[in-house]
N, C-alpha and C positions, 0 to 999 in steps of 0.2 A: 503494499500500500505507498503513495507515496504523498508525506504527508504537506505538503505542498513546502517546503523547507529552506528548498536551499538559496543558498545567497541571503535569507536575512540574516540582520542583527539582530544578536541575543541573549542580554546582559543577567548569568546568573550569577545573586548576589551571592556571598558565603560560601565556593564553593569547590575551595583548595581540599578539603573534603568532603563526606557523609553523603551525602540527599542531593546538596547544590551538586558537589562532580559530578554525581549520578548521572541527573539532567542534563548538566553542563556536557559529557560523555554524550547522553545519545542524541540533544541536540547538533553535535556536531560531525556522527551519524550518517545524520541524515543531511545533511549538507548546508543545516550555519555555519553562520559564520559567529563565534561567542568572544564572550567575555565574560573573564573569572575574577571572583575581588575573594579576597582574604588577608585577614595579619600578616602572616608570616612571606617573609618573601621563600622564602625557602619553600618552604608548604607549596603556594605557586608552584613556582618553577618544576617540581614535582607533577602538581597537578597539570600540567601543559606539556613535559616531554614524555606520562601514557595519556592523553588522548589522541597527541607525534602518531605516540608508538603504535593507536590501535585506528585511528584511522587512516592518518600518513603523514607524511613529514612539510604535505602541502597547504594544511590543514587550519582554517581560518578562525586564529583562538588568539586571543594577547588577553595578558597578566596585570592588575590593579592593586594593591597596596591598598587597600584600607579597612579602616573601622564607624565600620557600620552607623555605632553609638555620636557622631561626631557628624554635627552638620555639614559642616563648612568640606570633609572629605565625603560626603555623602554628593553633595552639588561639586567637585572639582572628580568623582566618579564617571556619572552621569557625561565632563562636557568632557571627556579624557573617552568614553569609550562611543561617541559623536562624531568626536573628532579619528578618531582613531581609521573607522568602522564608514561614517560618513550615511552614519544615521542609528537609528532605531527603531525597531519591528516589534522585539520581545525584553519585554523587565518580568522575571521571575524576584520577589524578596523569598528573601532567605534570612538567617541570623541562628548564629549555637542558641540554643534552646538556652532560658536561667537555670538557674542548680536550686535543686532539692531544698528541701524544708517545708517546713507546717509553718501553721501560725504559731504560732511562741516560738516557731526557733528563728524565726525567721524577722531582719532588724527594719528600720528605715532605710535605711545605702542600697541592701536586697531590691526592698518593695521601686523604689526609685530606678536601678539601673534596667530591672526588667520592666521598664516605662520605655524606656530611651531604648533598649536594647531589641523587646522583641514588637511594640507595639512600633515607636514614632520611628525607626526606622524602617520602616516595612511604609509610614503614609508618609514622608520626605521623599522616600528614593521613587514612590510615586507620583506625589506632585513633580520632581523634580523631571520626572519624566516627560510627562504629558509634555508638554508641549514639541516633541518629537514626536509622539507618540500620534499626534493627533497628524504628523505626514506620511504616515504610512499605510497603504490600503490595508494593511492587515495583522490591525496590531494589539496585541494579549497581554496584557497580564496576571501572574499566576504568582499569588499568596500562600508559600508553602504553610499550613497549621501544625494541625496536629491530633489525633484520634478527641484527645481530649479538648475536644471544641462541643466536643455532643457526648463529651461522657469524661468522667474527673479519672484521672490519677494518680491513684494514690504519693501521697509526698513530696506530687511537681506543684502545689499551690500556686505559684506563680506562673509557672506558664496554662491550669486548667484557667488560673484571670485573664494572663494578657493575648494569648490568643484566640479564645472564640470573640477578641475584640481585635482584633484582625476579623478575623472574620463577619464580623459587624462592617467594617468598615471597604472588606469583597464587595458584600452583597448591597450596601446600597449606591457604590461604584459601580456596578453592574447596572443598574436603576438609574442614572448618572449621565451615564458614560455609553451608554448605549443608542441610542438614535443617532451615538457619532459612531456606529462602528466600530469599541473601541469594546470587547470582548474581559470581564475579568473571573475570575473562576478563581477556586481557593483549592487544594489539593490536601487531604488531609492523611497520612502517615500513619500508621498505630507500627506497634514496635517492627524497627526494622536494623537489621545485622550491623552499626553502625559506631566509630569510637565513642561517638556522646551515649548509647544507650548501654555501653561496656563501663564508660563513669554512672551511669543512675545504678546499675547491680550493684559496681564496686560499695551506693555510698548504701543502699539496703544492705545487703551484705552486713556493713559498719553497723548500721543501727535495732540490722534485728538478727545479730550476732550468731550468723551464718556463716557460705560461701560464694561464691556467684554466679557458677556450677545452678546452687538450689537454689537460688531468688532468680536465675531461667527459665530456671523447670520449671515456677510457678508463674511465671507471665505465661512462656508455650503453651501449658495445658488447658490455659480460658484462648485460646487460637482456637474454632474449630479447624481452620486446618493445619494442626496441629506442628508451627513451627514459626521464627520470626521473616520476612520478606528480607532476600536478598536485596542491595537497597538499586540494581538492574533493574528490578521490578515495578519499582515506584519512578527509575528519570524514562522507563518505558512511558508512563501513564501523563507527567508530567509534559511529555515530548507533544503525547498527540495535544492534550488540552492545551498546550502553546500554540500549538500551529493551522496553518489557512483547514487543516481537514475534520478538525473543531467547529467550524464558523458559525454553527446555528446553536454554541453551547455559551452557554454564560451565567454568571449569576453560580454554578454551579457548587458544592460543597464534596466532594470526589475521595474515600473512605480508599484509604491500600490496607485496610488491619487485613485479610485474613478472615473476613466473616466475625472479629473480636467483637465489633458494637454490636449486639443484640438488639436494638430499640430498633421500628418500622421505620420510623425519619429522620 
């Protein structure tokens, strides 16, 4: 299936590793020109090398060092992406998840940092990208949130609060921007085998006096498919939702969770 991504310019935020990298790799495989961003120069260089090794040395991929909690760096990221590729068709917002914790254990700084990292980074980047997306014939915004937007995850209070806020922005913008043919969707990953999830298991093991294997078993036991997702499974859905092949899908919240969310809606 041709997704219509050839030569489209896609900026994937927080894409040096994890879910962001999985989305960027799949977009590159389907012919998009891809901008990566992250805080670590070393990890970005590794990510670019991996994409070129898998897709081809001639792959149009660039990397920009960015801290998405800094408004000035967000502005520079958008400007640098457009200057490098000559435009912008697809924006995928993403950020490393806020730390685990409970209401009693989290201090005010943790709340402020989670607000900036998870919610406001997405808001700022979309706002900055819109003038360029409005010039695209196939503009798309995809927010990476979490299945916690539908069902809170124990021990991840900050994520449970901030990610539904991103979903609220997503749904509202799909209504506001629909008349301009700018699609805005969200993908809701469940448990996926990434470094971020390993850190969650480490936190739970320390809190519960268990080990990572025990905590992983508790999670996979509640997933109908009996396993966590491979990041590539997430990446393929992200590429489709971002692409012109999904031209009549907007305002959608798509779980990629192996059936773990049991609600009807």
